ROTOR-213562 format. One record per residue (C-alpha): x, z, y; residue in three letters. Coordinates in nm, 2 decimals, always signed. Each point is the difference from the previous one (the first is absolute). Layout:
# ROTOR-213562
X = X&Z = Z&Y = Y&type = ALA
...
END
This chain:
# ROTOR-213562
X = +11.24&Z = +15.37&Y = +13.25&type = MET
X = +0.01&Z = -0.37&Y = +0.11&type = ASN
X = -0.21&Z = -0.15&Y = -0.28&type = GLU
X = -0.37&Z = -0.04&Y = -0.02&type = THR
X = -0.19&Z = +0.24&Y = -0.23&type = LEU
X = -0.29&Z = -0.24&Y = -0.04&type = GLU
X = +0.23&Z = -0.27&Y = -0.13&type = ALA
X = +0.16&Z = +0.23&Y = -0.26&type = ILE
X = -0.32&Z = +0.17&Y = -0.12&type = THR
X = -0.20&Z = -0.33&Y = -0.03&type = GLN
X = +0.28&Z = -0.19&Y = -0.17&type = ALA
X = +0.06&Z = +0.28&Y = -0.26&type = LEU
X = -0.37&Z = +0.08&Y = -0.05&type = SER
X = +0.08&Z = +0.36&Y = -0.09&type = ILE
X = -0.25&Z = +0.12&Y = -0.27&type = GLU
X = -0.10&Z = +0.35&Y = -0.12&type = GLN
X = +0.23&Z = +0.01&Y = -0.30&type = ASP
X = +0.30&Z = -0.17&Y = +0.15&type = ASP
X = +0.35&Z = +0.16&Y = -0.03&type = ARG
X = +0.18&Z = -0.11&Y = +0.31&type = VAL
X = +0.37&Z = +0.03&Y = +0.10&type = ILE
X = +0.07&Z = -0.01&Y = +0.37&type = SER
X = +0.37&Z = -0.05&Y = +0.08&type = ILE
X = +0.16&Z = +0.07&Y = +0.33&type = CYS
X = -0.35&Z = +0.08&Y = +0.14&type = SER
X = -0.10&Z = +0.37&Y = +0.00&type = CYS
X = -0.22&Z = -0.02&Y = +0.31&type = GLY
X = -0.31&Z = -0.21&Y = +0.07&type = ALA
X = +0.00&Z = -0.22&Y = -0.30&type = GLN
X = -0.04&Z = +0.25&Y = -0.29&type = PRO
X = -0.26&Z = +0.19&Y = +0.21&type = LEU
X = -0.20&Z = -0.32&Y = +0.04&type = ALA
X = +0.02&Z = -0.06&Y = -0.38&type = PHE
X = -0.14&Z = +0.35&Y = -0.06&type = LEU
X = -0.34&Z = -0.11&Y = +0.14&type = GLN
X = -0.07&Z = -0.23&Y = -0.30&type = TYR
X = +0.12&Z = +0.22&Y = -0.29&type = LEU
X = -0.22&Z = +0.19&Y = -0.24&type = GLY
X = +0.22&Z = +0.09&Y = -0.30&type = ASN
X = +0.32&Z = -0.18&Y = +0.09&type = GLY
X = +0.33&Z = +0.12&Y = +0.14&type = ARG
X = +0.25&Z = -0.10&Y = +0.27&type = ILE
X = +0.37&Z = +0.06&Y = +0.00&type = LEU
X = +0.16&Z = -0.04&Y = +0.34&type = ALA
X = +0.38&Z = +0.00&Y = +0.01&type = ILE
X = +0.25&Z = -0.02&Y = +0.28&type = ASP
X = +0.37&Z = +0.06&Y = +0.06&type = ASN
X = -0.06&Z = +0.18&Y = +0.33&type = ASN
X = -0.10&Z = +0.37&Y = -0.03&type = PRO
X = -0.12&Z = +0.00&Y = +0.36&type = LYS
X = -0.26&Z = -0.27&Y = -0.09&type = GLN
X = -0.13&Z = +0.20&Y = -0.30&type = ILE
X = -0.02&Z = +0.32&Y = +0.21&type = ASN
X = -0.19&Z = -0.18&Y = +0.27&type = PHE
X = -0.25&Z = -0.13&Y = -0.26&type = ALA
X = -0.05&Z = +0.35&Y = -0.14&type = LYS
X = -0.07&Z = +0.12&Y = +0.36&type = GLN
X = -0.26&Z = -0.27&Y = +0.04&type = VAL
X = -0.17&Z = +0.11&Y = -0.32&type = ILE
X = -0.02&Z = +0.36&Y = +0.13&type = GLN
X = -0.16&Z = -0.14&Y = +0.32&type = ILE
X = -0.26&Z = -0.18&Y = -0.22&type = ILE
X = -0.07&Z = +0.32&Y = -0.20&type = LYS
X = -0.06&Z = +0.18&Y = +0.33&type = GLN
X = -0.27&Z = -0.25&Y = +0.08&type = GLY
X = +0.18&Z = -0.13&Y = +0.32&type = LYS
X = -0.03&Z = -0.35&Y = +0.13&type = ASN
X = +0.31&Z = -0.22&Y = -0.07&type = LEU
X = -0.07&Z = -0.25&Y = +0.29&type = LYS
X = +0.26&Z = +0.15&Y = +0.23&type = GLU
X = +0.28&Z = -0.04&Y = -0.27&type = LEU
X = -0.04&Z = -0.38&Y = +0.03&type = ASN
X = +0.10&Z = -0.04&Y = -0.37&type = LEU
X = -0.13&Z = -0.36&Y = -0.01&type = ALA
X = +0.05&Z = -0.16&Y = +0.34&type = PRO
X = -0.10&Z = -0.35&Y = -0.12&type = LYS
X = -0.33&Z = +0.13&Y = -0.14&type = ASP
X = -0.10&Z = +0.21&Y = +0.29&type = GLY
X = -0.19&Z = +0.32&Y = -0.07&type = PRO
X = +0.01&Z = -0.06&Y = -0.38&type = TYR
X = +0.02&Z = +0.36&Y = -0.10&type = PHE
X = -0.26&Z = +0.13&Y = +0.25&type = SER
X = -0.28&Z = -0.14&Y = -0.22&type = ASN
X = -0.20&Z = +0.30&Y = -0.13&type = LYS
X = -0.09&Z = -0.14&Y = -0.34&type = HIS
X = +0.35&Z = -0.14&Y = -0.06&type = ARG
X = +0.15&Z = +0.34&Y = +0.08&type = LEU
X = -0.25&Z = +0.17&Y = -0.23&type = GLU
X = +0.10&Z = -0.22&Y = -0.29&type = ALA
X = +0.37&Z = +0.04&Y = +0.07&type = ILE
X = -0.04&Z = +0.38&Y = +0.02&type = THR
X = -0.17&Z = +0.01&Y = -0.34&type = GLN
X = +0.29&Z = -0.18&Y = -0.16&type = ASN
X = +0.30&Z = +0.17&Y = +0.16&type = LEU
X = +0.09&Z = +0.16&Y = -0.34&type = ASN
X = +0.05&Z = -0.35&Y = -0.14&type = ARG
X = +0.30&Z = -0.07&Y = +0.22&type = LEU
X = +0.36&Z = +0.10&Y = -0.10&type = GLN
X = +0.31&Z = -0.04&Y = +0.21&type = PHE
X = +0.35&Z = -0.05&Y = -0.14&type = LYS
X = +0.34&Z = -0.02&Y = +0.17&type = LEU
X = +0.23&Z = -0.27&Y = -0.15&type = MET
X = +0.22&Z = -0.30&Y = +0.08&type = ASP
X = -0.26&Z = -0.28&Y = +0.06&type = VAL
X = +0.26&Z = -0.28&Y = -0.06&type = THR
X = +0.03&Z = +0.09&Y = -0.37&type = LYS
X = -0.24&Z = +0.00&Y = -0.29&type = LYS
X = -0.26&Z = +0.27&Y = +0.05&type = PRO
X = +0.07&Z = +0.31&Y = -0.21&type = GLU
X = -0.34&Z = +0.02&Y = -0.17&type = THR
X = -0.14&Z = -0.04&Y = -0.36&type = ASN
X = -0.34&Z = -0.09&Y = +0.13&type = ARG
X = -0.16&Z = -0.35&Y = -0.02&type = LYS
X = -0.17&Z = -0.12&Y = +0.32&type = PHE
X = -0.29&Z = -0.24&Y = +0.06&type = THR
X = +0.08&Z = -0.06&Y = +0.37&type = LYS
X = +0.31&Z = +0.01&Y = +0.22&type = GLY
X = +0.07&Z = -0.01&Y = +0.37&type = TYR
X = +0.34&Z = -0.03&Y = +0.16&type = PHE
X = +0.05&Z = +0.06&Y = +0.37&type = SER
X = +0.30&Z = -0.15&Y = +0.19&type = ASN
X = +0.21&Z = +0.03&Y = -0.31&type = ALA
X = +0.21&Z = -0.27&Y = -0.17&type = ASP
X = -0.15&Z = +0.08&Y = -0.34&type = VAL
X = +0.17&Z = -0.16&Y = -0.30&type = ASN
X = -0.29&Z = -0.15&Y = -0.20&type = LEU
X = +0.21&Z = -0.01&Y = -0.32&type = LYS
X = +0.08&Z = +0.37&Y = +0.00&type = TYR
X = -0.36&Z = +0.12&Y = +0.07&type = ILE
X = -0.16&Z = -0.23&Y = -0.26&type = HIS
X = +0.00&Z = +0.25&Y = -0.29&type = PRO
X = -0.20&Z = +0.26&Y = +0.19&type = ILE
X = -0.31&Z = -0.22&Y = +0.03&type = PHE
X = -0.27&Z = -0.08&Y = -0.24&type = GLU
X = -0.07&Z = -0.37&Y = -0.08&type = ASP
X = -0.22&Z = -0.15&Y = +0.27&type = GLY
X = +0.10&Z = +0.26&Y = +0.26&type = ALA
X = -0.01&Z = -0.10&Y = +0.36&type = LEU
X = +0.30&Z = +0.05&Y = +0.22&type = ILE
X = -0.02&Z = -0.03&Y = +0.38&type = TYR
X = +0.34&Z = -0.06&Y = +0.17&type = VAL
X = +0.05&Z = -0.07&Y = +0.37&type = ALA
X = +0.31&Z = -0.21&Y = +0.07&type = PHE
X = +0.14&Z = -0.10&Y = +0.34&type = ALA
X = -0.03&Z = -0.36&Y = -0.08&type = THR
X = -0.20&Z = -0.31&Y = +0.10&type = HIS
X = +0.03&Z = -0.18&Y = -0.34&type = ASP
X = -0.34&Z = +0.13&Y = -0.11&type = LEU
X = -0.26&Z = -0.13&Y = -0.06&type = PRO
X = +0.13&Z = -0.35&Y = +0.10&type = LYS
X = +0.30&Z = -0.04&Y = -0.23&type = ASP
X = -0.05&Z = +0.20&Y = -0.32&type = ILE
X = +0.26&Z = -0.18&Y = -0.21&type = GLU
X = +0.27&Z = +0.06&Y = +0.26&type = LYS
X = -0.10&Z = +0.37&Y = +0.02&type = PHE
X = +0.01&Z = +0.04&Y = -0.38&type = LEU
X = +0.34&Z = -0.18&Y = -0.01&type = ASP
X = +0.14&Z = +0.24&Y = +0.26&type = ASN
X = -0.13&Z = +0.31&Y = -0.17&type = ARG
X = +0.12&Z = -0.12&Y = -0.34&type = SER
X = +0.35&Z = -0.06&Y = +0.13&type = GLU
X = +0.01&Z = +0.34&Y = +0.17&type = ALA
X = -0.11&Z = +0.18&Y = -0.32&type = TYR
X = +0.21&Z = -0.22&Y = -0.24&type = ARG
X = -0.31&Z = -0.07&Y = -0.21&type = CYS
X = -0.29&Z = -0.24&Y = +0.00&type = ASP
X = -0.28&Z = +0.21&Y = +0.14&type = ILE
X = -0.25&Z = -0.27&Y = -0.10&type = ARG
X = +0.04&Z = +0.14&Y = -0.35&type = LYS
X = -0.10&Z = +0.34&Y = +0.12&type = LEU
X = -0.26&Z = -0.06&Y = +0.27&type = TYR
X = -0.24&Z = -0.26&Y = +0.14&type = GLU
X = -0.11&Z = +0.00&Y = +0.36&type = ILE
X = -0.37&Z = +0.07&Y = +0.06&type = ASP
X = -0.05&Z = -0.26&Y = +0.26&type = MET
X = -0.36&Z = +0.09&Y = +0.11&type = PRO
X = +0.10&Z = +0.36&Y = +0.06&type = ARG
X = +0.32&Z = -0.11&Y = +0.17&type = THR
X = -0.18&Z = -0.23&Y = +0.23&type = ARG
X = -0.26&Z = +0.27&Y = +0.08&type = LEU
X = +0.27&Z = +0.25&Y = +0.08&type = ALA
X = +0.20&Z = -0.25&Y = +0.22&type = CYS
X = -0.32&Z = -0.09&Y = +0.19&type = LYS
X = -0.08&Z = +0.37&Y = +0.08&type = ILE
X = +0.36&Z = +0.09&Y = +0.08&type = GLU
X = +0.05&Z = -0.29&Y = +0.23&type = SER
X = -0.32&Z = +0.09&Y = +0.19&type = ALA
X = +0.15&Z = +0.34&Y = +0.10&type = HIS
X = +0.33&Z = -0.05&Y = +0.19&type = PRO
X = +0.18&Z = +0.33&Y = +0.08&type = CYS
X = +0.26&Z = +0.11&Y = +0.25&type = VAL
X = +0.15&Z = +0.31&Y = -0.17&type = TYR
X = +0.26&Z = +0.08&Y = +0.27&type = HIS
X = -0.10&Z = -0.02&Y = +0.36&type = ASP
X = +0.23&Z = +0.19&Y = +0.24&type = SER
X = +0.25&Z = -0.07&Y = +0.28&type = VAL
X = +0.29&Z = +0.07&Y = -0.24&type = LYS
X = -0.11&Z = -0.20&Y = -0.30&type = LEU
X = -0.22&Z = -0.26&Y = +0.15&type = GLY
X = -0.28&Z = -0.16&Y = -0.21&type = SER
X = +0.08&Z = -0.09&Y = -0.36&type = ILE
X = -0.26&Z = -0.21&Y = -0.18&type = TRP
X = -0.04&Z = +0.06&Y = -0.37&type = CYS
X = -0.13&Z = -0.28&Y = -0.23&type = ALA
X = -0.01&Z = +0.09&Y = -0.37&type = TRP
X = -0.11&Z = -0.26&Y = -0.25&type = THR
X = -0.18&Z = +0.15&Y = -0.30&type = PRO
X = +0.01&Z = -0.13&Y = -0.35&type = CYS
X = -0.21&Z = +0.12&Y = -0.29&type = ILE
X = +0.17&Z = -0.03&Y = -0.34&type = PHE
X = -0.18&Z = +0.04&Y = -0.33&type = LYS
X = +0.20&Z = +0.11&Y = -0.31&type = LYS
X = -0.02&Z = -0.25&Y = -0.28&type = ILE
END
């Protein structure tokens, strides 16, 4: 992954009873969320069966008590999953994570209501996903944009035009959480391709945290 787990987990403030949907992110992110759950649940969906199969293989490695450091699941966070206490908490909550294969560009096929949402590298339509969240739910979206947090109105105008609705009526932006996530993310630059064939490609994602009105 090329995003920072610390930015995601701190901005969303996952709590024990949260019900979290993680779209296009069946790897490091939902595993990190598991650390904070007590009674909650996580639904991780993806349109790539290979990604889901990989995530399930990682879970088997965790159940076997092996160290995940060599897998390099979170390159921007260093040895995030080699922390003993973190792995113990994740292991205890593995039964709270469910995977589902579906088209991530459409409205999620679920009757559940969620308190938190995370969307990785996906152009999520905030209008379509609105009904699956409880009022006050926090939604972390990472866009390849530089509009945030400097020009919120321009950003909202662009999103509203793309979704053919005024998303101001559906969401407000949690500016303290957005600024925190941007600060953490920008402090961890990442080269996610580094080879003779591909060269070095720098990835700069700008996170935004929405709150359902």
